C-alpha positions, 0 to 999 in steps of 0.5 A: 760898158757904158750905154753911151760908149756901146751906142757909139760902137754900134753907130761905128759898126753900122757905118762900117758895114754900110760903107763896105756894102756899098763898095762890095756887096751885101753878100760879101763875107766881111759885110756879113761878119760886121753884120753879125758883130752889129747884131751882138752889139745891139743885143748887148745894148738891148739887154743892158737897158 
């Protein structure tokens, strides 16, 4: 995946996580799942630099 595409996916995931957390809570299972996905994306981005 190109870095630009990966970065866009990271930003989308971050936005989704924040939006959902504002509607529910930080401990909501879906927020935690998105957070884990975001961690994976950030690690992938870091590894590809």
